[in-house]
C-alpha positions as CSV (number, residue, x, y, z in Angstrom):
1,M,20.3,66.4,280.2
2,D,21.9,67.4,283.6
3,E,20.9,71.0,283.1
4,A,17.3,70.0,282.3
5,Q,17.2,67.8,285.5
6,V,18.1,70.7,287.7
7,L,16.8,73.8,286.0
8,A,13.6,72.6,284.3
9,D,10.0,72.3,285.9
10,R,8.7,70.5,283.0
11,V,10.2,68.9,279.9
12,A,9.0,67.5,276.6
13,V,10.6,64.9,274.5
14,I,10.4,65.4,270.8
15,A,11.1,62.6,268.4
16,R,10.9,63.1,264.7
17,G,8.9,66.2,265.0
18,V,6.3,64.8,267.4
19,I,6.1,65.2,271.3
20,V,6.3,61.8,272.6
21,A,6.2,62.6,276.4
22,T,5.9,65.5,278.7
23,G,6.2,65.9,282.4
24,T,8.6,66.9,285.2
25,P,12.2,65.7,284.8
26,D,11.7,63.3,287.9
27,S,8.6,61.6,286.4
28,I,8.9,61.6,282.5
29,G,8.8,58.3,281.0
30,G,8.0,56.7,284.4
31,R,11.4,57.5,286.0
32,D,9.7,57.9,289.3
33,T,8.1,54.4,289.3
34,G,10.2,52.5,286.7
35,T,12.6,49.6,287.6
36,A,15.3,50.5,289.9
37,R,18.8,48.9,290.0
38,I,20.4,48.0,293.3
39,R,24.3,47.3,292.9
40,F,26.9,46.3,295.4
41,L,29.9,44.2,295.7
42,L,29.4,40.6,296.9
43,P,30.8,40.4,300.2
44,E,33.9,38.1,300.4
45,Q,32.1,36.1,303.3
46,A,29.3,35.2,300.9
47,D,30.0,32.1,299.1
48,G,27.4,33.1,296.4
49,A,24.3,35.2,295.7
50,S,22.2,32.5,297.4
51,D,23.8,33.3,300.8
52,L,22.1,36.9,300.7
53,G,18.5,35.4,301.2
54,L,17.2,37.0,298.3
55,D,16.2,33.9,296.5
56,D,13.2,35.3,294.7
57,A,15.0,38.4,293.5
58,A,16.1,38.4,289.9
59,L,19.9,39.1,290.2
60,T,23.0,38.7,288.3
61,V,26.5,38.4,289.6
62,S,29.3,39.6,287.3
63,P,33.1,39.4,287.8
64,V,34.8,42.7,287.7
65,D,38.5,43.2,288.5
66,G,38.6,40.0,290.5
67,R,35.4,41.1,292.6
68,R,31.9,40.0,292.2
69,I,29.3,42.6,291.4
70,V,25.7,42.0,292.2
71,E,23.0,43.7,290.3
72,I,19.2,43.5,291.1
73,D,16.4,45.0,289.0
74,T,13.4,45.5,291.0
75,D,10.0,47.5,290.9
76,S,9.9,47.6,294.6
77,P,13.5,48.6,295.9
78,T,12.5,49.4,299.6
79,P,11.4,45.9,300.7
80,L,14.3,44.3,299.0
81,L,16.9,46.7,300.4
82,H,15.2,46.2,303.8
83,R,15.9,42.4,303.3
84,L,19.3,42.9,302.0
85,T,20.6,45.3,304.7
86,S,18.9,43.2,307.5
87,W,21.0,40.4,306.3
88,A,24.1,42.4,306.2
89,V,23.5,43.9,309.6
90,S,22.8,40.5,311.1
91,H,26.1,39.0,309.6
92,E,28.0,42.5,310.4
93,I,29.0,42.8,307.0
94,E,29.3,46.1,305.0
95,L,27.7,46.1,301.6
96,E,30.6,47.9,299.8
97,G,29.5,50.0,296.9
98,L,25.8,49.8,297.5
99,E,23.8,52.1,295.4
100,V,20.2,52.3,294.1
101,A,19.5,54.1,290.8
102,R,16.5,54.5,288.5
103,P,16.8,55.4,284.9
104,S,18.4,58.9,284.3
105,L,16.8,61.6,282.2
106,E,19.1,60.7,279.4
107,D,18.3,56.9,279.6
108,V,14.6,57.8,279.3
109,Y,15.4,60.3,276.4
110,L,17.2,57.6,274.5
111,T,14.4,55.0,275.1
112,L,11.7,57.5,273.9
113,T,13.5,58.6,271.0
114,A,14.7,55.2,269.8
115,E,13.7,54.1,266.1
116,D,11.6,51.3,267.1
117,N,9.5,53.4,269.6
118,T,7.8,55.4,266.8
C-alpha cells in the first residue's frame, strides 16, 4: 500500500471481483475527510483529561508503560488542535508525542474489502 500511496495517481479497490471504490490515494474511501485521531501523552501536570479544557471532545485515556495516552477521534481536528495547543502554550507545557493521523490507505482497503461490506 505504501507504493500505491506514493506512486499512483488513481487507485481502485476490488473486493470479490467487483470494484468497490476508486479515487486518488489521498481521497479514496473518504481518507481526506474521514475521522482524524489526535494522540499525545497526558502531561504529568494534568490531573486528568478534564484539565485539558476539551470537555466536549470524545476522548479516551489509556495507561501505557506507566504513562497516560490520550486519544481523540474528531471530524474537525483543526479547531480541536487549536484549543489543545492553546491550553498547552498558556500552561507552558509540551504535548509529548503529539500526532494527528487519518486512516491509512491500508486501513481503508481493509474496511472496503471486509466481508460485511459486500
